[in-house]
C-alpha positions as CSV (number, residue, x, y, z in Angstrom):
1,X,-48.1,291.9,144.0
2,X,-50.7,294.7,143.1
3,X,-53.4,292.7,143.8
4,X,-51.7,291.2,147.3
5,X,-51.2,295.2,148.5
6,X,-54.6,295.7,147.6
7,X,-56.0,293.0,149.4
8,X,-54.5,293.8,152.4
9,X,-55.7,297.4,152.3
10,X,-59.1,296.2,151.9
11,X,-58.7,294.0,154.5
12,X,-57.5,296.9,156.9
13,X,-60.1,299.3,156.0
14,X,-62.6,296.7,157.0
15,X,-61.1,296.3,160.4
16,X,-60.9,299.7,160.8
17,X,-64.5,300.6,159.9
18,X,-65.5,297.9,162.1
19,X,-63.5,299.4,165.2
20,X,-65.2,302.6,164.1
21,X,-68.6,301.0,164.5
22,X,-68.0,299.6,167.8
23,X,-66.4,302.5,169.4
24,X,-68.3,305.6,167.8
25,X,-70.0,307.0,170.8
26,X,-73.0,308.8,171.1
27,X,-74.7,311.6,168.7
28,X,-75.2,315.2,169.3
29,X,-78.4,315.6,170.6
30,X,-80.9,318.5,169.8
31,X,-84.2,319.7,169.9
32,X,-86.8,318.0,167.5
33,X,-87.0,321.4,165.6
34,X,-83.2,322.3,165.8
35,X,-82.7,318.4,164.5
36,X,-85.0,318.9,161.7
37,X,-83.5,322.2,160.4
38,X,-80.0,320.7,160.3
39,X,-81.6,317.9,158.3
40,X,-82.8,320.3,155.9
41,X,-79.4,322.2,155.7
42,X,-77.3,318.9,155.2
43,X,-79.7,318.2,152.0
44,X,-77.2,320.3,150.4
45,X,-74.3,318.5,151.0
46,X,-72.9,314.9,149.9
47,X,-69.9,313.1,151.1
48,X,-68.1,311.2,148.0
49,X,-66.1,308.4,149.6
50,X,-64.3,304.8,149.8
51,X,-66.0,302.7,152.6
52,X,-62.2,301.1,154.0
53,X,-60.4,304.5,153.4
54,X,-59.1,305.8,157.0
55,X,-59.7,309.3,156.1
56,X,-63.3,308.7,155.0
57,X,-63.8,306.7,158.3
58,X,-62.6,309.3,160.2
59,X,-64.9,312.1,158.2
60,X,-67.7,309.5,158.6
61,X,-67.2,309.7,162.3
62,X,-67.3,313.1,162.8
63,X,-70.5,313.2,160.6
64,X,-72.2,310.6,162.9
65,X,-71.0,312.4,166.2
66,X,-72.3,315.7,164.9
67,X,-75.9,314.0,164.1
68,X,-76.0,315.0,160.5
69,X,-77.6,312.6,158.2
70,X,-75.3,313.5,155.1
71,X,-75.6,311.6,151.9
72,X,-72.9,309.2,151.4
73,X,-71.8,308.8,147.6
74,X,-69.4,306.1,146.9
75,X,-66.5,306.8,144.5
76,X,-65.7,303.2,143.8
77,X,-64.5,302.3,140.3
78,X,-67.6,301.7,138.1
79,X,-69.6,304.0,140.4
80,X,-71.6,306.7,138.5
81,X,-70.6,308.9,141.6
82,X,-66.9,308.6,140.7
83,X,-67.2,310.7,137.4
84,X,-69.7,313.0,139.0
85,X,-66.6,313.5,141.6
86,X,-64.0,313.7,138.7
87,X,-66.0,316.3,136.5
88,X,-66.9,318.6,139.4
89,X,-64.2,318.6,141.7
90,X,-61.5,317.8,138.9
91,X,-60.1,314.6,140.6
92,X,-61.0,311.5,142.3
93,X,-59.8,311.8,145.6
94,X,-61.8,310.8,148.9
95,X,-63.4,311.9,151.0
96,X,-64.7,315.2,149.2
97,X,-67.5,316.9,150.4
98,X,-70.1,318.6,147.7
99,X,-71.4,321.7,149.1
100,X,-74.3,323.4,147.2
101,X,-75.3,326.8,148.2
102,X,-77.0,329.7,146.5
103,X,-77.0,327.9,143.1
104,X,-73.3,327.4,143.5
105,X,-71.4,324.0,144.2
106,X,-67.9,324.1,146.2
107,X,-65.8,320.7,146.4
108,X,-63.8,320.1,149.6
109,X,-61.1,317.8,150.1
110,X,-59.2,316.5,153.0
111,X,-60.9,315.3,156.2
112,X,-59.5,317.6,158.5
113,X,-61.2,320.6,156.3
114,X,-64.4,318.7,155.9
115,X,-64.5,317.9,159.7
116,X,-63.6,321.7,160.8
117,X,-66.2,323.0,158.4
118,X,-68.6,320.7,159.8
119,X,-67.7,321.6,163.4
120,X,-68.1,325.4,163.0
121,X,-71.3,325.1,160.8
122,X,-73.2,322.5,162.8
123,X,-71.6,321.9,166.1
């Protein structure tokens, strides 16, 4: 029964991810200089995520629309990023945005909080 539920959840996730790819829309346009500055700033960010998680898809969609080349790290079982998330953030919960600033690291959970943070900082 547990395997069936996992299979259904993963299948629905793939369907949602596919629909996201088809319906994403366009990216935010910036001048080349502005985009270069944004690219430099997002080097301090990383998104821990699962591919088929609806909240991760929502977050990735916002990242795409904001034209932010943020590194995406899979937190799936067996991934070294999963251990980083647990050790740094204290729990394996996705999506989670790792924010490094002035030598300090903050772990931000909750898709709505992450999206709001990114929109305030980069929109």
